[in-house]
Residue, then its C-alpha position, 0 to 999 in steps of 0.5 A: m745127340p748121336c754125334r756126342h755118343a760116337w765121340l764118347a765111344a771112340a774117346l773110350l777106345l782110344l783109352i782101352t787100345v793105349p799100349a802096356s808100356a805107356q802105363t806106370a810102371a809098378p815101383d821097383p824098390a830093389a832097382d831104386f836102392a841100388k840106384t841110390i847106392a851107386a849114386s852115393r858110392l865113393v871110393l876111398t884109395i889108400s896108398d903108402g898110408r895116405a888117403s886119396g880119391t873121391a871119398a878122401a875128397f869128400l871126407a876132407g870137404k866135411a872135416a873142413a867144414s865141421h868142428f868135430f868129426l866123429v868116427g864110430e867103429e866096430h873094435g878090434v879091426a886093426t884095418i879100421a885103425d890103418t884107415v883112420r890114420a890114412l886120414v890123419p893127415l887131411l884132418q889136421a890140414a883141416g885144424y884138427q890138433h885133438f884126438a879124443v879117445e875110449t880110454d880113461p884120463y890117466m891111462t890115456r896120459i901115459i899112452e901120450d907121454r910114451l908115445r911122444d918120448g919114445g914111439v910105440p916101442a916105449l908104449a910097448e915096453y910099458m905094456h911088457r911090465e908086469g900087471n900093464a899089459i892088460s891095462m889100456p883099451f884099446f892101445n894094447w893093439s899095435a895097429e891103435a898104438a900106430l894111429a895115436e902115434a901118427f896123430l901125435s907127430g903132428t901136434a905140439r904138446s899141450p898142458q891139456g894133452g893131444l889125446w883126451g881120455l874120456d871113458q871110465v877106468f878100465t877093470g884092468a887098469y886098477g892094478p897100476l892106478l892103485a900102485r900110483i895112488a900107494a906111492q903118492t899118498s902121504d898116509p901109511a894106512a892108505r899106502e898099506l890099503a892101496g898096495s894091497l888093493a893093487t896087488q889084488a888088481k894087478g893083471n886081473l880083469d875080474f878085480v871090479g867083479k870081486v872087490d869090495p866097494v867098502e874097501l874103495d870107500r875106506l880108501r877114499a876116506q883115509i886119502e881125504r883125511a891125509g889131505d892128499a886132494a890131488l888124488l881124490p879124482l882119481l879115486d872118485d873115478m874108480i869108484l864110479s867106474r866100479r859102479i858102471y861095471a856093476p850089472f855087467v859083473g855080477q854085483s848089485g847096485w845100478s841097472a844096465y840103463q843106469a850104469n850105461r847112462a852113467r857111463e855116457d855122461l861121465m864121458k860128456r863131462n870129461f870131453l867138456a873138461n877137455y875141450r873148454a881147458a884146451g879153448e874150444p878147438k876142433a876135435l877128432f873122435k874115435f869110438g864104439s859105434n854106440h857112443m858115436a851115433r845121433g839120438l839115443s845109442p843102441t843102449h837107449v840112452p843119450s849118446l856122447g856123439n849126439f852130445v857133441a853134435e848138439m853141442a856144435l849146433s849151439q855154437a852154430q858149427d857141424a859135426f860129422n859122424l862117420l861109421v866104419l863097418c867091416g867089409p866081407g871077409t874082415q875079422a876082429g880081434d879082441f882084447l886079449g889077442n883072439t880072433a872073432s868075427c865082426e858083429i855085423d856081417l854086411a854080406k848077409a845083413a846088406p848083400e845089395v850094398a856089399a856087392s857094390l864094394d870096391a875089392t881092395h879099398p874101403t868104400l864110403f856112401d854119403l847117406a843124405s840121399w838114403k835118408d830121403r828114401p828110407s822106404q828103400w832100405r826098410h828091409l835091412p836088419d833093425d840094427l843096421r837100419s838104426l845105425l844108419w840113421a844115426y850117421d852122416a856117412v858109412l865107410v866099409v872097410p874089405n878084408g880087414r885085418p884083425a887087431r893084434l897085441l903090442 
């Protein structure tokens, strides 16, 4: 018995005298997050308008393995458009010959025809005509026009088009589109009404907030009675788009949720129509980050990006969702050519990420490892954290230039 007690006392003494350095270290989330950032970090080198480096190789591999390559961005940054343009050669080498854009189908066809026939100067000439300057987001910006031209230069003309416009009719497009209806209808009364509405809409961003919806319904009824069936899809889209705009321009009708849901559903239908007509090819997308997110968008509706990703899964294919954010020193431009700050200030929202960026080239982070360690970045702002969950990778552009008008 005494021997056993002596052994126990010695064992306790040994435990007490174990050095503190041998004990389990306390978790250090900041240090762990820094390691995750470093391990997931790749630099995208851009030289003479072409992408190279480790990030380019990573993206080329994802493009080759995927059927859809979805870019969600902050609008109005010329350097983001330039960066996507630098990726076009590697995307087209991976089989992407169609480009879905956040513009309506009708203006998109004008954009493509102009760019194919005369390049950016031809599109600029169209935009400088009276009433056309505000008719086509976001291709009134020079960098976006150059991106579309670069993509189309590597594709052949096709009945479905190389550019797929999926969005609602923009308020600034009502003028030229109503003028088209006036020129093409066979009915004199419809021609007079369409012409009158076109005059009201020309160059007027407030048009959908002020037009009497009864007038659009009356025009549609006249067109239908005249048998001008080819014009009805355009009128139906204009009427639907006015309803989508309603809660945001002070008109009665749908709630913001209903409007956002209707817009997203419209883009899904337009995508399916183009995709099936073109033979279900690979496609590149470039939209605002809300639209390309997986799951519910930040507007709380099922997003286009999620729909495309789930459809790819249903066809035993993959989709790759790339988020592109402003880095420190980046400015955005608005639709009228003004300069503004980016919506997410990364230096403030995620200083440890901002500190790891390359000073002159875009920096990419593969988010797969981040999602296995969510506790490391739970301190980030809710809006940024939601976006990171919704994308496969994030590319940060430093010192980006704001978009400028053609």
